[in-house]
N, C-alpha and C positions, 0 to 999 in steps of 0.2 A: 205412529199412525197418522195418516192424513185426516183432514177434517171431514172429507167425504165418508170415511170409514167409521168415524165417531158418531154419525147420525144414523142410528139404526132404523130410522124411518125411511132411508133412501133406498132400501131393499124390502120388498114385501113378499109374502108368500102367495103364489098363484095355486091355490087349492084345486085339486082335480074336480072336474064337473060331477055334480051329485053329492059331494061330501058337505055335510051340514056344518061348515066352519063357523056359522053364525050362532051356533048353539053353545050354551055354557058347558064347561067341562075342564078337567085338568089340562094344563097346557105348559108347555116350555119352549123357549127359543134361545138361540145363541147366534150372534153375528160377529164375524172376524174378518179383518183384511188379509188378503193373501198376496205374497209377492210372486204371482204367476198369472198368465193370461186366463181370462174366463173360460175360454173352450178347454184348456188343459185341466183346469179345476173340475169342471163338468165331467170330463173323461175319468178323472180320479173317483168321482162319485159313482161311476158305473162299475168299479171294481172293489166292492167291499171286502173281497178276500184279501186285498192288500192292505186294508185299514187296520188289521190286527197287529201290524208292526208298531204302531203308535197308540192303538187304543187297546190297553191291556186287558179290559174287561170284555172285550169282544172276542170271541173264539167260535170255531166249528161253524164258519159261514158256509152254507150250502145253497148252490143255485141248482135248481131242478130242471129236468127235461134236456140236459145237455148244453144248457146256456154257459157261456164262458164270461159273460159280463151282463149286467142288468139292462133289460129292454123292456118296453111296455109288454105286459103279459107274462114276463118272466115270474116264477115263484122263488122266494128267497126265504131261508130260516137261518137262525143263529142262536148262540148263547150269549147273554150279558151277565157276566159273573156266573153264578150257579143256576140262573134262570133260563130255561128254553123258551125262546120266542118262536111259536108255531109258524108254519109256512104262511107267507103274506103275498099277495099278488102285487106286482108293480103295476100301478094304475096310471102313471104318468112318466114318461121319459121323453122329454121334448128338448132337442138340442137347440131349437130357436129360442125358447124361453130359458134355456138352460136350468130346467127344472126336472127333478126326479121325485116321485113319490110312491110309497107302498102303503097298503091299507089292509085292515081286517075287519070282519064283521062277526058278531055273535049275538045271541039274543040279549037285548038291552044294552049293547055295547058296539061302538065303531070307533076305530082309531085310525089316524093317518099320520105318517111321518113324512115331511116334504123338505127336500134341500133345494135352494135357489142359489144361482150364481149371477152377479151383476158385474159387468166390467167397470173398473175405474178409468183405466186407460189401457194401452197395449200390453202393459207388462204387470198390471195389478188388478185385482178384483175383490169383490165382497162375496163372502159365503154366508148363507143363512140356513139354519136348520130349525124346523119347527115341528112340534108334535102336538096333536089334540085328541083327546079321547072324549066322546059324547055319548049320551044315553043314561038311563037310570043306574046301571052298574057302574058306569064311569064315575058319575056324580057321587055315588055312595062310597066310593074308594078314594076320592079326590084329595082328602087331607093327607092320606097316606102315600099316594102316588104322585102328586104334583112335584115334590122335591126330587124324586127319583127321575121323573120326566126331565126336569130341568138339568139335572147332572148328565143324563144321557146326551142331551142336545150339546151341552158344553164339551164333554169328552169327544164326542163324534166329530164336531167341527175342529177341535184341537188336532185331532189325528189326521184329518184331511188336510188341514192348513200345513201341519209339519211334512206331510208327504209332498204336497204340491210346492212348498217353499224349497225343499230339497231337490226336487225334480220338476222344475217349472216347464219342461217340455211335455209333461204327461206321464202317464204309467206305461210300463212295457206292454206290448201286445200280449193278449192272453195266449197261454201255451195251447198248441193244437192237442186235442185228445189223442190218447195213445190208441193206435189201430186195434180193433177187437181181434183177439186171436182166433183163428179158425182151427178147429181140431183136425188133426191128420185123418185122412180116410183110411179105412182099413179095418 
């Protein structure tokens, strides 16, 4: 790993506007060097349906509304192990910042998971995944949830790094949806 990659402060999380990242709550983050260009790593982030190959705890990824990859406004849900993660809205998908974030809100609880990619050079990049839960409900469960949040960040980053290292040109194009069958008249 290069010296740039070992300095985790060289890549920060650009939290989406309006998310109270300054508030206390359970948090986890992971940073890894990737042997792939930053733009390709960002494209891998937009395809969580492909992350399941290397993130064994992630399954049943669903993008709603006909989306084939994540974009701002897309809704996504998935399972992490036996736990269903309810639909969350993608609140940031910025190719200039190379940042992707989804968030959820409930009474007494706000959560945001943000991925950020930073180029090291033309062929390598840093990937950061960070998640923060804020609000009274989040603080009340913090001792129990903080280690889980940390594991999710580590596992998710490792999956994206494995995919991008293996396929540094980026993910395959999303498959076109099957045409809707039209019932025969008659």
